[in-house]
mmCIF entry with sequence, helices, sheets and N, C-alpha, C, O atoms, coordinates in Angstrom:
data_MODEL
# 
_entry.id   MODEL 
# 
_entity.id                         1 
_entity.type                       polymer 
_entity.pdbx_number_of_molecules   1 
# 
_entity_poly.entity_id                      1 
_entity_poly.type                           'polypeptide(L)' 
_entity_poly.nstd_linkage                   no 
_entity_poly.nstd_monomer                   no 
_entity_poly.pdbx_seq_one_letter_code       HLRPRLGELLDVGFLGRWWLLEAALRDPDINEEEFGHLPPELRRVRRGELRSES 
_entity_poly.pdbx_seq_one_letter_code_can   HLRPRLGELLDVGFLGRWWLLEAALRDPDINEEEFGHLPPELRRVRRGELRSES 
_entity_poly.pdbx_strand_id                 A 
# 
loop_
_entity_poly_seq.entity_id 
_entity_poly_seq.num 
_entity_poly_seq.mon_id 
_entity_poly_seq.hetero 
1 1  HIS n 
1 2  LEU n 
1 3  ARG n 
1 4  PRO n 
1 5  ARG n 
1 6  LEU n 
1 7  GLY n 
1 8  GLU n 
1 9  LEU n 
1 10 LEU n 
1 11 ASP n 
1 12 VAL n 
1 13 GLY n 
1 14 PHE n 
1 15 LEU n 
1 16 GLY n 
1 17 ARG n 
1 18 TRP n 
1 19 TRP n 
1 20 LEU n 
1 21 LEU n 
1 22 GLU n 
1 23 ALA n 
1 24 ALA n 
1 25 LEU n 
1 26 ARG n 
1 27 ASP n 
1 28 PRO n 
1 29 ASP n 
1 30 ILE n 
1 31 ASN n 
1 32 GLU n 
1 33 GLU n 
1 34 GLU n 
1 35 PHE n 
1 36 GLY n 
1 37 HIS n 
1 38 LEU n 
1 39 PRO n 
1 40 PRO n 
1 41 GLU n 
1 42 LEU n 
1 43 ARG n 
1 44 ARG n 
1 45 VAL n 
1 46 ARG n 
1 47 ARG n 
1 48 GLY n 
1 49 GLU n 
1 50 LEU n 
1 51 ARG n 
1 52 SER n 
1 53 GLU n 
1 54 SER n 
# 
_struct_asym.id          A 
_struct_asym.entity_id   1 
# 
loop_
_struct_conf.conf_type_id 
_struct_conf.id 
_struct_conf.pdbx_PDB_helix_id 
_struct_conf.beg_label_comp_id 
_struct_conf.beg_label_asym_id 
_struct_conf.beg_label_seq_id 
_struct_conf.pdbx_beg_PDB_ins_code 
_struct_conf.end_label_comp_id 
_struct_conf.end_label_asym_id 
_struct_conf.end_label_seq_id 
_struct_conf.pdbx_end_PDB_ins_code 
_struct_conf.beg_auth_comp_id 
_struct_conf.beg_auth_asym_id 
_struct_conf.beg_auth_seq_id 
_struct_conf.end_auth_comp_id 
_struct_conf.end_auth_asym_id 
_struct_conf.end_auth_seq_id 
_struct_conf.pdbx_PDB_helix_class 
_struct_conf.details 
_struct_conf.pdbx_PDB_helix_length 
HELX_P HELX_P1 AA1 LEU A 6  ? GLU A 8  ? LEU A 6  GLU A 8  5 ? 3 
HELX_P HELX_P2 AA2 TRP A 19 ? ALA A 24 ? TRP A 19 ALA A 24 1 ? 6 
HELX_P HELX_P3 AA3 GLU A 32 ? PHE A 35 ? GLU A 32 PHE A 35 5 ? 4 
HELX_P HELX_P4 AA4 PRO A 40 ? LEU A 42 ? PRO A 40 LEU A 42 5 ? 3 
HELX_P HELX_P5 AA5 ARG A 47 ? GLU A 49 ? ARG A 47 GLU A 49 5 ? 3 
# 
_struct_conf_type.id          HELX_P 
_struct_conf_type.criteria    ? 
_struct_conf_type.reference   ? 
# 
_struct_sheet.id               AA1 
_struct_sheet.type             ? 
_struct_sheet.number_strands   2 
_struct_sheet.details          ? 
# 
_struct_sheet_order.sheet_id     AA1 
_struct_sheet_order.range_id_1   1 
_struct_sheet_order.range_id_2   2 
_struct_sheet_order.offset       ? 
_struct_sheet_order.sense        anti-parallel 
# 
loop_
_struct_sheet_range.sheet_id 
_struct_sheet_range.id 
_struct_sheet_range.beg_label_comp_id 
_struct_sheet_range.beg_label_asym_id 
_struct_sheet_range.beg_label_seq_id 
_struct_sheet_range.pdbx_beg_PDB_ins_code 
_struct_sheet_range.end_label_comp_id 
_struct_sheet_range.end_label_asym_id 
_struct_sheet_range.end_label_seq_id 
_struct_sheet_range.pdbx_end_PDB_ins_code 
_struct_sheet_range.beg_auth_comp_id 
_struct_sheet_range.beg_auth_asym_id 
_struct_sheet_range.beg_auth_seq_id 
_struct_sheet_range.end_auth_comp_id 
_struct_sheet_range.end_auth_asym_id 
_struct_sheet_range.end_auth_seq_id 
AA1 1 GLY A 13 ? PHE A 14 ? GLY A 13 PHE A 14 
AA1 2 ARG A 17 ? TRP A 18 ? ARG A 17 TRP A 18 
# 
loop_
_atom_site.group_PDB 
_atom_site.id 
_atom_site.type_symbol 
_atom_site.label_atom_id 
_atom_site.label_alt_id 
_atom_site.label_comp_id 
_atom_site.label_asym_id 
_atom_site.label_entity_id 
_atom_site.label_seq_id 
_atom_site.pdbx_PDB_ins_code 
_atom_site.Cartn_x 
_atom_site.Cartn_y 
_atom_site.Cartn_z 
_atom_site.occupancy 
_atom_site.B_iso_or_equiv 
_atom_site.pdbx_formal_charge 
_atom_site.auth_seq_id 
_atom_site.auth_comp_id 
_atom_site.auth_asym_id 
_atom_site.auth_atom_id 
_atom_site.pdbx_PDB_model_num 
ATOM 1   N N  . HIS A 1 1  ? -56.314 -22.410 13.891 1.00 0.00 ? 1  HIS A N  1 
ATOM 2   C CA . HIS A 1 1  ? -56.133 -21.326 12.946 1.00 0.00 ? 1  HIS A CA 1 
ATOM 3   C C  . HIS A 1 1  ? -55.431 -20.165 13.614 1.00 0.00 ? 1  HIS A C  1 
ATOM 4   O O  . HIS A 1 1  ? -55.645 -19.886 14.794 1.00 0.00 ? 1  HIS A O  1 
ATOM 5   N N  . LEU A 1 2  ? -54.608 -19.509 12.865 1.00 0.00 ? 2  LEU A N  1 
ATOM 6   C CA . LEU A 1 2  ? -53.916 -18.324 13.369 1.00 0.00 ? 2  LEU A CA 1 
ATOM 7   C C  . LEU A 1 2  ? -54.654 -17.084 12.880 1.00 0.00 ? 2  LEU A C  1 
ATOM 8   O O  . LEU A 1 2  ? -54.410 -16.604 11.773 1.00 0.00 ? 2  LEU A O  1 
ATOM 9   N N  . ARG A 1 3  ? -55.529 -16.584 13.685 1.00 0.00 ? 3  ARG A N  1 
ATOM 10  C CA . ARG A 1 3  ? -56.285 -15.383 13.343 1.00 0.00 ? 3  ARG A CA 1 
ATOM 11  C C  . ARG A 1 3  ? -56.184 -14.388 14.497 1.00 0.00 ? 3  ARG A C  1 
ATOM 12  O O  . ARG A 1 3  ? -57.078 -14.322 15.341 1.00 0.00 ? 3  ARG A O  1 
ATOM 13  N N  . PRO A 1 4  ? -55.108 -13.621 14.536 1.00 0.00 ? 4  PRO A N  1 
ATOM 14  C CA . PRO A 1 4  ? -54.982 -12.655 15.636 1.00 0.00 ? 4  PRO A CA 1 
ATOM 15  C C  . PRO A 1 4  ? -56.027 -11.551 15.517 1.00 0.00 ? 4  PRO A C  1 
ATOM 16  O O  . PRO A 1 4  ? -56.404 -11.135 14.421 1.00 0.00 ? 4  PRO A O  1 
ATOM 17  N N  . ARG A 1 5  ? -56.474 -11.100 16.664 1.00 0.00 ? 5  ARG A N  1 
ATOM 18  C CA . ARG A 1 5  ? -57.400 -9.969  16.673 1.00 0.00 ? 5  ARG A CA 1 
ATOM 19  C C  . ARG A 1 5  ? -56.632 -8.711  16.301 1.00 0.00 ? 5  ARG A C  1 
ATOM 20  O O  . ARG A 1 5  ? -55.411 -8.656  16.450 1.00 0.00 ? 5  ARG A O  1 
ATOM 21  N N  . LEU A 1 6  ? -57.337 -7.713  15.824 1.00 0.00 ? 6  LEU A N  1 
ATOM 22  C CA . LEU A 1 6  ? -56.684 -6.481  15.396 1.00 0.00 ? 6  LEU A CA 1 
ATOM 23  C C  . LEU A 1 6  ? -55.898 -5.841  16.537 1.00 0.00 ? 6  LEU A C  1 
ATOM 24  O O  . LEU A 1 6  ? -54.844 -5.253  16.294 1.00 0.00 ? 6  LEU A O  1 
ATOM 25  N N  . GLY A 1 7  ? -56.381 -5.939  17.766 1.00 0.00 ? 7  GLY A N  1 
ATOM 26  C CA . GLY A 1 7  ? -55.682 -5.379  18.915 1.00 0.00 ? 7  GLY A CA 1 
ATOM 27  C C  . GLY A 1 7  ? -54.394 -6.108  19.263 1.00 0.00 ? 7  GLY A C  1 
ATOM 28  O O  . GLY A 1 7  ? -53.546 -5.554  19.963 1.00 0.00 ? 7  GLY A O  1 
ATOM 29  N N  . GLU A 1 8  ? -54.229 -7.339  18.788 1.00 0.00 ? 8  GLU A N  1 
ATOM 30  C CA . GLU A 1 8  ? -53.031 -8.132  19.044 1.00 0.00 ? 8  GLU A CA 1 
ATOM 31  C C  . GLU A 1 8  ? -51.961 -7.918  17.979 1.00 0.00 ? 8  GLU A C  1 
ATOM 32  O O  . GLU A 1 8  ? -50.834 -8.389  18.131 1.00 0.00 ? 8  GLU A O  1 
ATOM 33  N N  . LEU A 1 9  ? -52.296 -7.232  16.932 1.00 0.00 ? 9  LEU A N  1 
ATOM 34  C CA . LEU A 1 9  ? -51.375 -6.991  15.833 1.00 0.00 ? 9  LEU A CA 1 
ATOM 35  C C  . LEU A 1 9  ? -50.306 -5.992  16.258 1.00 0.00 ? 9  LEU A C  1 
ATOM 36  O O  . LEU A 1 9  ? -50.632 -4.890  16.699 1.00 0.00 ? 9  LEU A O  1 
ATOM 37  N N  . LEU A 1 10 ? -49.034 -6.365  16.132 1.00 0.00 ? 10 LEU A N  1 
ATOM 38  C CA . LEU A 1 10 ? -47.946 -5.493  16.561 1.00 0.00 ? 10 LEU A CA 1 
ATOM 39  C C  . LEU A 1 10 ? -47.430 -4.605  15.440 1.00 0.00 ? 10 LEU A C  1 
ATOM 40  O O  . LEU A 1 10 ? -47.184 -3.417  15.650 1.00 0.00 ? 10 LEU A O  1 
ATOM 41  N N  . ASP A 1 11 ? -47.267 -5.167  14.265 1.00 0.00 ? 11 ASP A N  1 
ATOM 42  C CA . ASP A 1 11 ? -46.759 -4.387  13.139 1.00 0.00 ? 11 ASP A CA 1 
ATOM 43  C C  . ASP A 1 11 ? -47.091 -5.113  11.843 1.00 0.00 ? 11 ASP A C  1 
ATOM 44  O O  . ASP A 1 11 ? -47.430 -6.296  11.849 1.00 0.00 ? 11 ASP A O  1 
ATOM 45  N N  . VAL A 1 12 ? -46.989 -4.400  10.748 1.00 0.00 ? 12 VAL A N  1 
ATOM 46  C CA . VAL A 1 12 ? -47.266 -4.958  9.435  1.00 0.00 ? 12 VAL A CA 1 
ATOM 47  C C  . VAL A 1 12 ? -46.026 -4.780  8.575  1.00 0.00 ? 12 VAL A C  1 
ATOM 48  O O  . VAL A 1 12 ? -45.602 -3.655  8.309  1.00 0.00 ? 12 VAL A O  1 
ATOM 49  N N  . GLY A 1 13 ? -45.443 -5.898  8.139  1.00 0.00 ? 13 GLY A N  1 
ATOM 50  C CA . GLY A 1 13 ? -44.314 -5.849  7.226  1.00 0.00 ? 13 GLY A CA 1 
ATOM 51  C C  . GLY A 1 13 ? -44.840 -5.951  5.802  1.00 0.00 ? 13 GLY A C  1 
ATOM 52  O O  . GLY A 1 13 ? -45.454 -6.950  5.427  1.00 0.00 ? 13 GLY A O  1 
ATOM 53  N N  . PHE A 1 14 ? -44.593 -4.903  5.005  1.00 0.00 ? 14 PHE A N  1 
ATOM 54  C CA . PHE A 1 14 ? -45.123 -4.868  3.644  1.00 0.00 ? 14 PHE A CA 1 
ATOM 55  C C  . PHE A 1 14 ? -44.219 -3.996  2.798  1.00 0.00 ? 14 PHE A C  1 
ATOM 56  O O  . PHE A 1 14 ? -43.824 -2.913  3.230  1.00 0.00 ? 14 PHE A O  1 
ATOM 57  N N  . LEU A 1 15 ? -43.884 -4.446  1.602  1.00 0.00 ? 15 LEU A N  1 
ATOM 58  C CA . LEU A 1 15 ? -43.023 -3.721  0.668  1.00 0.00 ? 15 LEU A CA 1 
ATOM 59  C C  . LEU A 1 15 ? -41.656 -3.417  1.280  1.00 0.00 ? 15 LEU A C  1 
ATOM 60  O O  . LEU A 1 15 ? -41.100 -2.339  1.068  1.00 0.00 ? 15 LEU A O  1 
ATOM 61  N N  . GLY A 1 16 ? -41.117 -4.380  2.043  1.00 0.00 ? 16 GLY A N  1 
ATOM 62  C CA . GLY A 1 16 ? -39.785 -4.221  2.618  1.00 0.00 ? 16 GLY A CA 1 
ATOM 63  C C  . GLY A 1 16 ? -39.702 -3.268  3.786  1.00 0.00 ? 16 GLY A C  1 
ATOM 64  O O  . GLY A 1 16 ? -38.607 -2.845  4.158  1.00 0.00 ? 16 GLY A O  1 
ATOM 65  N N  . ARG A 1 17 ? -40.845 -2.915  4.382  1.00 0.00 ? 17 ARG A N  1 
ATOM 66  C CA . ARG A 1 17 ? -40.849 -1.974  5.506  1.00 0.00 ? 17 ARG A CA 1 
ATOM 67  C C  . ARG A 1 17 ? -41.701 -2.510  6.641  1.00 0.00 ? 17 ARG A C  1 
ATOM 68  O O  . ARG A 1 17 ? -42.650 -3.261  6.417  1.00 0.00 ? 17 ARG A O  1 
ATOM 69  N N  . TRP A 1 18 ? -41.354 -2.120  7.868  1.00 0.00 ? 18 TRP A N  1 
ATOM 70  C CA . TRP A 1 18 ? -42.208 -2.333  9.034  1.00 0.00 ? 18 TRP A CA 1 
ATOM 71  C C  . TRP A 1 18 ? -42.867 -0.996  9.291  1.00 0.00 ? 18 TRP A C  1 
ATOM 72  O O  . TRP A 1 18 ? -42.216 -0.075  9.784  1.00 0.00 ? 18 TRP A O  1 
ATOM 73  N N  . TRP A 1 19 ? -44.137 -0.868  8.969  1.00 0.00 ? 19 TRP A N  1 
ATOM 74  C CA . TRP A 1 19 ? -44.816 0.419   8.940  1.00 0.00 ? 19 TRP A CA 1 
ATOM 75  C C  . TRP A 1 19 ? -44.962 1.061   10.318 1.00 0.00 ? 19 TRP A C  1 
ATOM 76  O O  . TRP A 1 19 ? -44.643 2.240   10.466 1.00 0.00 ? 19 TRP A O  1 
ATOM 77  N N  . LEU A 1 20 ? -45.426 0.341   11.317 1.00 0.00 ? 20 LEU A N  1 
ATOM 78  C CA . LEU A 1 20 ? -45.638 0.930   12.636 1.00 0.00 ? 20 LEU A CA 1 
ATOM 79  C C  . LEU A 1 20 ? -44.316 1.202   13.342 1.00 0.00 ? 20 LEU A C  1 
ATOM 80  O O  . LEU A 1 20 ? -44.172 2.224   14.013 1.00 0.00 ? 20 LEU A O  1 
ATOM 81  N N  . LEU A 1 21 ? -43.348 0.299   13.198 1.00 0.00 ? 21 LEU A N  1 
ATOM 82  C CA . LEU A 1 21 ? -42.042 0.502   13.809 1.00 0.00 ? 21 LEU A CA 1 
ATOM 83  C C  . LEU A 1 21 ? -41.362 1.734   13.220 1.00 0.00 ? 21 LEU A C  1 
ATOM 84  O O  . LEU A 1 21 ? -40.789 2.540   13.953 1.00 0.00 ? 21 LEU A O  1 
ATOM 85  N N  . GLU A 1 22 ? -41.424 1.877   11.917 1.00 0.00 ? 22 GLU A N  1 
ATOM 86  C CA . GLU A 1 22 ? -40.805 3.036   11.275 1.00 0.00 ? 22 GLU A CA 1 
ATOM 87  C C  . GLU A 1 22 ? -41.447 4.336   11.751 1.00 0.00 ? 22 GLU A C  1 
ATOM 88  O O  . GLU A 1 22 ? -40.749 5.326   11.975 1.00 0.00 ? 22 GLU A O  1 
ATOM 89  N N  . ALA A 1 23 ? -42.754 4.341   11.905 1.00 0.00 ? 23 ALA A N  1 
ATOM 90  C CA . ALA A 1 23 ? -43.442 5.541   12.391 1.00 0.00 ? 23 ALA A CA 1 
ATOM 91  C C  . ALA A 1 23 ? -43.050 5.845   13.836 1.00 0.00 ? 23 ALA A C  1 
ATOM 92  O O  . ALA A 1 23 ? -42.895 7.010   14.202 1.00 0.00 ? 23 ALA A O  1 
ATOM 93  N N  . ALA A 1 24 ? -42.888 4.807   14.656 1.00 0.00 ? 24 ALA A N  1 
ATOM 94  C CA . ALA A 1 24 ? -42.517 5.013   16.056 1.00 0.00 ? 24 ALA A CA 1 
ATOM 95  C C  . ALA A 1 24 ? -41.092 5.527   16.196 1.00 0.00 ? 24 ALA A C  1 
ATOM 96  O O  . ALA A 1 24 ? -40.788 6.260   17.138 1.00 0.00 ? 24 ALA A O  1 
ATOM 97  N N  . LEU A 1 25 ? -40.218 5.154   15.274 1.00 0.00 ? 25 LEU A N  1 
ATOM 98  C CA . LEU A 1 25 ? -38.817 5.561   15.355 1.00 0.00 ? 25 LEU A CA 1 
ATOM 99  C C  . LEU A 1 25 ? -38.517 6.838   14.584 1.00 0.00 ? 25 LEU A C  1 
ATOM 100 O O  . LEU A 1 25 ? -37.359 7.248   14.502 1.00 0.00 ? 25 LEU A O  1 
ATOM 101 N N  . ARG A 1 26 ? -39.519 7.461   14.029 1.00 0.00 ? 26 ARG A N  1 
ATOM 102 C CA . ARG A 1 26 ? -39.303 8.653   13.216 1.00 0.00 ? 26 ARG A CA 1 
ATOM 103 C C  . ARG A 1 26 ? -38.669 9.789   14.027 1.00 0.00 ? 26 ARG A C  1 
ATOM 104 O O  . ARG A 1 26 ? -37.784 10.480  13.522 1.00 0.00 ? 26 ARG A O  1 
ATOM 105 N N  . ASP A 1 27 ? -39.101 9.990   15.258 1.00 0.00 ? 27 ASP A N  1 
ATOM 106 C CA . ASP A 1 27 ? -38.569 11.057  16.110 1.00 0.00 ? 27 ASP A CA 1 
ATOM 107 C C  . ASP A 1 27 ? -38.238 10.477  17.488 1.00 0.00 ? 27 ASP A C  1 
ATOM 108 O O  . ASP A 1 27 ? -38.931 10.768  18.463 1.00 0.00 ? 27 ASP A O  1 
ATOM 109 N N  . PRO A 1 28 ? -37.185 9.659   17.576 1.00 0.00 ? 28 PRO A N  1 
ATOM 110 C CA . PRO A 1 28 ? -36.873 9.015   18.849 1.00 0.00 ? 28 PRO A CA 1 
ATOM 111 C C  . PRO A 1 28 ? -36.220 9.984   19.831 1.00 0.00 ? 28 PRO A C  1 
ATOM 112 O O  . PRO A 1 28 ? -35.600 10.967  19.424 1.00 0.00 ? 28 PRO A O  1 
ATOM 113 N N  . ASP A 1 29 ? -36.360 9.707   21.100 1.00 0.00 ? 29 ASP A N  1 
ATOM 114 C CA . ASP A 1 29 ? -35.725 10.490  22.150 1.00 0.00 ? 29 ASP A CA 1 
ATOM 115 C C  . ASP A 1 29 ? -34.436 9.766   22.536 1.00 0.00 ? 29 ASP A C  1 
ATOM 116 O O  . ASP A 1 29 ? -34.459 8.830   23.336 1.00 0.00 ? 29 ASP A O  1 
ATOM 117 N N  . ILE A 1 30 ? -33.311 10.205  21.964 1.00 0.00 ? 30 ILE A N  1 
ATOM 118 C CA . ILE A 1 30 ? -32.028 9.530   22.152 1.00 0.00 ? 30 ILE A CA 1 
ATOM 119 C C  . ILE A 1 30 ? -31.063 10.467  22.861 1.00 0.00 ? 30 ILE A C  1 
ATOM 120 O O  . ILE A 1 30 ? -30.970 11.649  22.531 1.00 0.00 ? 30 ILE A O  1 
ATOM 121 N N  . ASN A 1 31 ? -30.351 9.928   23.832 1.00 0.00 ? 31 ASN A N  1 
ATOM 122 C CA . ASN A 1 31 ? -29.322 10.681  24.526 1.00 0.00 ? 31 ASN A CA 1 
ATOM 123 C C  . ASN A 1 31 ? -28.063 10.656  23.660 1.00 0.00 ? 31 ASN A C  1 
ATOM 124 O O  . ASN A 1 31 ? -27.358 9.648   23.630 1.00 0.00 ? 31 ASN A O  1 
ATOM 125 N N  . GLU A 1 32 ? -27.774 11.741  22.963 1.00 0.00 ? 32 GLU A N  1 
ATOM 126 C CA . GLU A 1 32 ? -26.641 11.805  22.034 1.00 0.00 ? 32 GLU A CA 1 
ATOM 127 C C  . GLU A 1 32 ? -25.303 11.624  22.749 1.00 0.00 ? 32 GLU A C  1 
ATOM 128 O O  . GLU A 1 32 ? -24.366 11.081  22.162 1.00 0.00 ? 32 GLU A O  1 
ATOM 129 N N  . GLU A 1 33 ? -25.195 12.063  23.994 1.00 0.00 ? 33 GLU A N  1 
ATOM 130 C CA . GLU A 1 33 ? -23.935 11.961  24.736 1.00 0.00 ? 33 GLU A CA 1 
ATOM 131 C C  . GLU A 1 33 ? -23.551 10.503  24.995 1.00 0.00 ? 33 GLU A C  1 
ATOM 132 O O  . GLU A 1 33 ? -22.368 10.184  25.117 1.00 0.00 ? 33 GLU A O  1 
ATOM 133 N N  . GLU A 1 34 ? -24.536 9.632   25.077 1.00 0.00 ? 34 GLU A N  1 
ATOM 134 C CA . GLU A 1 34 ? -24.275 8.224   25.341 1.00 0.00 ? 34 GLU A CA 1 
ATOM 135 C C  . GLU A 1 34 ? -23.512 7.563   24.190 1.00 0.00 ? 34 GLU A C  1 
ATOM 136 O O  . GLU A 1 34 ? -22.767 6.608   24.407 1.00 0.00 ? 34 GLU A O  1 
ATOM 137 N N  . PHE A 1 35 ? -23.695 8.067   22.976 1.00 0.00 ? 35 PHE A N  1 
ATOM 138 C CA . PHE A 1 35 ? -23.064 7.474   21.799 1.00 0.00 ? 35 PHE A CA 1 
ATOM 139 C C  . PHE A 1 35 ? -21.930 8.330   21.248 1.00 0.00 ? 35 PHE A C  1 
ATOM 140 O O  . PHE A 1 35 ? -21.443 8.065   20.148 1.00 0.00 ? 35 PHE A O  1 
ATOM 141 N N  . GLY A 1 36 ? -21.502 9.342   21.981 1.00 0.00 ? 36 GLY A N  1 
ATOM 142 C CA . GLY A 1 36 ? -20.467 10.269  21.519 1.00 0.00 ? 36 GLY A CA 1 
ATOM 143 C C  . GLY A 1 36 ? -19.117 9.631   21.281 1.00 0.00 ? 36 GLY A C  1 
ATOM 144 O O  . GLY A 1 36 ? -18.335 10.147  20.482 1.00 0.00 ? 36 GLY A O  1 
ATOM 145 N N  . HIS A 1 37 ? -18.812 8.522   21.948 1.00 0.00 ? 37 HIS A N  1 
ATOM 146 C CA . HIS A 1 37 ? -17.512 7.871   21.800 1.00 0.00 ? 37 HIS A CA 1 
ATOM 147 C C  . HIS A 1 37 ? -17.413 7.033   20.523 1.00 0.00 ? 37 HIS A C  1 
ATOM 148 O O  . HIS A 1 37 ? -16.315 6.628   20.143 1.00 0.00 ? 37 HIS A O  1 
ATOM 149 N N  . LEU A 1 38 ? -18.530 6.769   19.862 1.00 0.00 ? 38 LEU A N  1 
ATOM 150 C CA . LEU A 1 38 ? -18.529 5.941   18.651 1.00 0.00 ? 38 LEU A CA 1 
ATOM 151 C C  . LEU A 1 38 ? -18.022 6.725   17.447 1.00 0.00 ? 38 LEU A C  1 
ATOM 152 O O  . LEU A 1 38 ? -18.182 7.945   17.391 1.00 0.00 ? 38 LEU A O  1 
ATOM 153 N N  . PRO A 1 39 ? -17.409 6.035   16.478 1.00 0.00 ? 39 PRO A N  1 
ATOM 154 C CA . PRO A 1 39 ? -17.028 6.716   15.238 1.00 0.00 ? 39 PRO A CA 1 
ATOM 155 C C  . PRO A 1 39 ? -18.279 7.191   14.497 1.00 0.00 ? 39 PRO A C  1 
ATOM 156 O O  . PRO A 1 39 ? -19.347 6.601   14.660 1.00 0.00 ? 39 PRO A O  1 
ATOM 157 N N  . PRO A 1 40 ? -18.166 8.242   13.690 1.00 0.00 ? 40 PRO A N  1 
ATOM 158 C CA . PRO A 1 40 ? -19.341 8.833   13.020 1.00 0.00 ? 40 PRO A CA 1 
ATOM 159 C C  . PRO A 1 40 ? -20.176 7.844   12.206 1.00 0.00 ? 40 PRO A C  1 
ATOM 160 O O  . PRO A 1 40 ? -21.400 7.970   12.171 1.00 0.00 ? 40 PRO A O  1 
ATOM 161 N N  . GLU A 1 41 ? -19.549 6.866   11.555 1.00 0.00 ? 41 GLU A N  1 
ATOM 162 C CA . GLU A 1 41 ? -20.325 5.934   10.723 1.00 0.00 ? 41 GLU A CA 1 
ATOM 163 C C  . GLU A 1 41 ? -21.196 4.997   11.564 1.00 0.00 ? 41 GLU A C  1 
ATOM 164 O O  . GLU A 1 41 ? -22.134 4.401   11.035 1.00 0.00 ? 41 GLU A O  1 
ATOM 165 N N  . LEU A 1 42 ? -20.910 4.856   12.847 1.00 0.00 ? 42 LEU A N  1 
ATOM 166 C CA . LEU A 1 42 ? -21.728 4.006   13.719 1.00 0.00 ? 42 LEU A CA 1 
ATOM 167 C C  . LEU A 1 42 ? -22.768 4.793   14.508 1.00 0.00 ? 42 LEU A C  1 
ATOM 168 O O  . LEU A 1 42 ? -23.586 4.198   15.209 1.00 0.00 ? 42 LEU A O  1 
ATOM 169 N N  . ARG A 1 43 ? -22.750 6.091   14.410 1.00 0.00 ? 43 ARG A N  1 
ATOM 170 C CA . ARG A 1 43 ? -23.699 6.921   15.153 1.00 0.00 ? 43 ARG A CA 1 
ATOM 171 C C  . ARG A 1 43 ? -25.019 7.098   14.424 1.00 0.00 ? 43 ARG A C  1 
ATOM 172 O O  . ARG A 1 43 ? -25.974 7.618   15.000 1.00 0.00 ? 43 ARG A O  1 
ATOM 173 N N  . ARG A 1 44 ? -25.091 6.679   13.175 1.00 0.00 ? 44 ARG A N  1 
ATOM 174 C CA . ARG A 1 44 ? -26.286 6.921   12.375 1.00 0.00 ? 44 ARG A CA 1 
ATOM 175 C C  . ARG A 1 44 ? -26.817 5.611   11.790 1.00 0.00 ? 44 ARG A C  1 
ATOM 176 O O  . ARG A 1 44 ? -26.050 4.784   11.297 1.00 0.00 ? 44 ARG A O  1 
ATOM 177 N N  . VAL A 1 45 ? -28.116 5.436   11.849 1.00 0.00 ? 45 VAL A N  1 
ATOM 178 C CA . VAL A 1 45 ? -28.771 4.288   11.224 1.00 0.00 ? 45 VAL A CA 1 
ATOM 179 C C  . VAL A 1 45 ? -29.500 4.804   9.991  1.00 0.00 ? 45 VAL A C  1 
ATOM 180 O O  . VAL A 1 45 ? -30.331 5.707   10.083 1.00 0.00 ? 45 VAL A O  1 
ATOM 181 N N  . ARG A 1 46 ? -29.187 4.229   8.849  1.00 0.00 ? 46 ARG A N  1 
ATOM 182 C CA . ARG A 1 46 ? -29.804 4.671   7.602  1.00 0.00 ? 46 ARG A CA 1 
ATOM 183 C C  . ARG A 1 46 ? -31.110 3.926   7.368  1.00 0.00 ? 46 ARG A C  1 
ATOM 184 O O  . ARG A 1 46 ? -31.318 2.836   7.902  1.00 0.00 ? 46 ARG A O  1 
ATOM 185 N N  . ARG A 1 47 ? -31.976 4.513   6.579  1.00 0.00 ? 47 ARG A N  1 
ATOM 186 C CA . ARG A 1 47 ? -33.299 3.941   6.304  1.00 0.00 ? 47 ARG A CA 1 
ATOM 187 C C  . ARG A 1 47 ? -33.199 2.506   5.775  1.00 0.00 ? 47 ARG A C  1 
ATOM 188 O O  . ARG A 1 47 ? -33.995 1.656   6.174  1.00 0.00 ? 47 ARG A O  1 
ATOM 189 N N  . GLY A 1 48 ? -32.267 2.227   4.911  1.00 0.00 ? 48 GLY A N  1 
ATOM 190 C CA . GLY A 1 48 ? -32.126 0.894   4.335  1.00 0.00 ? 48 GLY A CA 1 
ATOM 191 C C  . GLY A 1 48 ? -31.708 -0.174  5.334  1.00 0.00 ? 48 GLY A C  1 
ATOM 192 O O  . GLY A 1 48 ? -31.853 -1.366  5.064  1.00 0.00 ? 48 GLY A O  1 
ATOM 193 N N  . GLU A 1 49 ? -31.191 0.241   6.486  1.00 0.00 ? 49 GLU A N  1 
ATOM 194 C CA . GLU A 1 49 ? -30.768 -0.710  7.505  1.00 0.00 ? 49 GLU A CA 1 
ATOM 195 C C  . GLU A 1 49 ? -31.918 -1.137  8.417  1.00 0.00 ? 49 GLU A C  1 
ATOM 196 O O  . GLU A 1 49 ? -31.757 -2.072  9.202  1.00 0.00 ? 49 GLU A O  1 
ATOM 197 N N  . LEU A 1 50 ? -33.060 -0.482  8.331  1.00 0.00 ? 50 LEU A N  1 
ATOM 198 C CA . LEU A 1 50 ? -34.230 -0.810  9.147  1.00 0.00 ? 50 LEU A CA 1 
ATOM 199 C C  . LEU A 1 50 ? -35.204 -1.661  8.342  1.00 0.00 ? 50 LEU A C  1 
ATOM 200 O O  . LEU A 1 50 ? -36.232 -1.166  7.880  1.00 0.00 ? 50 LEU A O  1 
ATOM 201 N N  . ARG A 1 51 ? -34.883 -2.924  8.178  1.00 0.00 ? 51 ARG A N  1 
ATOM 202 C CA . ARG A 1 51 ? -35.783 -3.821  7.456  1.00 0.00 ? 51 ARG A CA 1 
ATOM 203 C C  . ARG A 1 51 ? -35.619 -5.227  7.999  1.00 0.00 ? 51 ARG A C  1 
ATOM 204 O O  . ARG A 1 51 ? -34.620 -5.541  8.647  1.00 0.00 ? 51 ARG A O  1 
ATOM 205 N N  . SER A 1 52 ? -36.571 -6.044  7.739  1.00 0.00 ? 52 SER A N  1 
ATOM 206 C CA . SER A 1 52 ? -36.509 -7.426  8.212  1.00 0.00 ? 52 SER A CA 1 
ATOM 207 C C  . SER A 1 52 ? -35.806 -8.282  7.166  1.00 0.00 ? 52 SER A C  1 
ATOM 208 O O  . SER A 1 52 ? -35.848 -7.993  5.970  1.00 0.00 ? 52 SER A O  1 
ATOM 209 N N  . GLU A 1 53 ? -35.179 -9.312  7.633  1.00 0.00 ? 53 GLU A N  1 
ATOM 210 C CA . GLU A 1 53 ? -34.521 -10.270 6.742  1.00 0.00 ? 53 GLU A CA 1 
ATOM 211 C C  . GLU A 1 53 ? -35.299 -11.574 6.811  1.00 0.00 ? 53 GLU A C  1 
ATOM 212 O O  . GLU A 1 53 ? -35.660 -12.024 7.898  1.00 0.00 ? 53 GLU A O  1 
ATOM 213 N N  . SER A 1 54 ? -35.557 -12.175 5.677  1.00 0.00 ? 54 SER A N  1 
ATOM 214 C CA . SER A 1 54 ? -36.286 -13.444 5.687  1.00 0.00 ? 54 SER A CA 1 
ATOM 215 C C  . SER A 1 54 ? -35.395 -14.583 5.292  1.00 0.00 ? 54 SER A C  1 
ATOM 216 O O  . SER A 1 54 ? -35.841 -15.729 5.245  1.00 0.00 ? 54 SER A O  1 
# 
């Protein structure tokens, strides 16, 4: 049987979202200078792009 303990649970995918991952990425510490050479449309990740595909 696959019954992971609560401490082994990494994230919960529900209603098209990864709840814990989204909370962890809400205020990331990113070095903006590292991505300065990219065009503006590649410098930003939109909310709809952070989802799992089945």
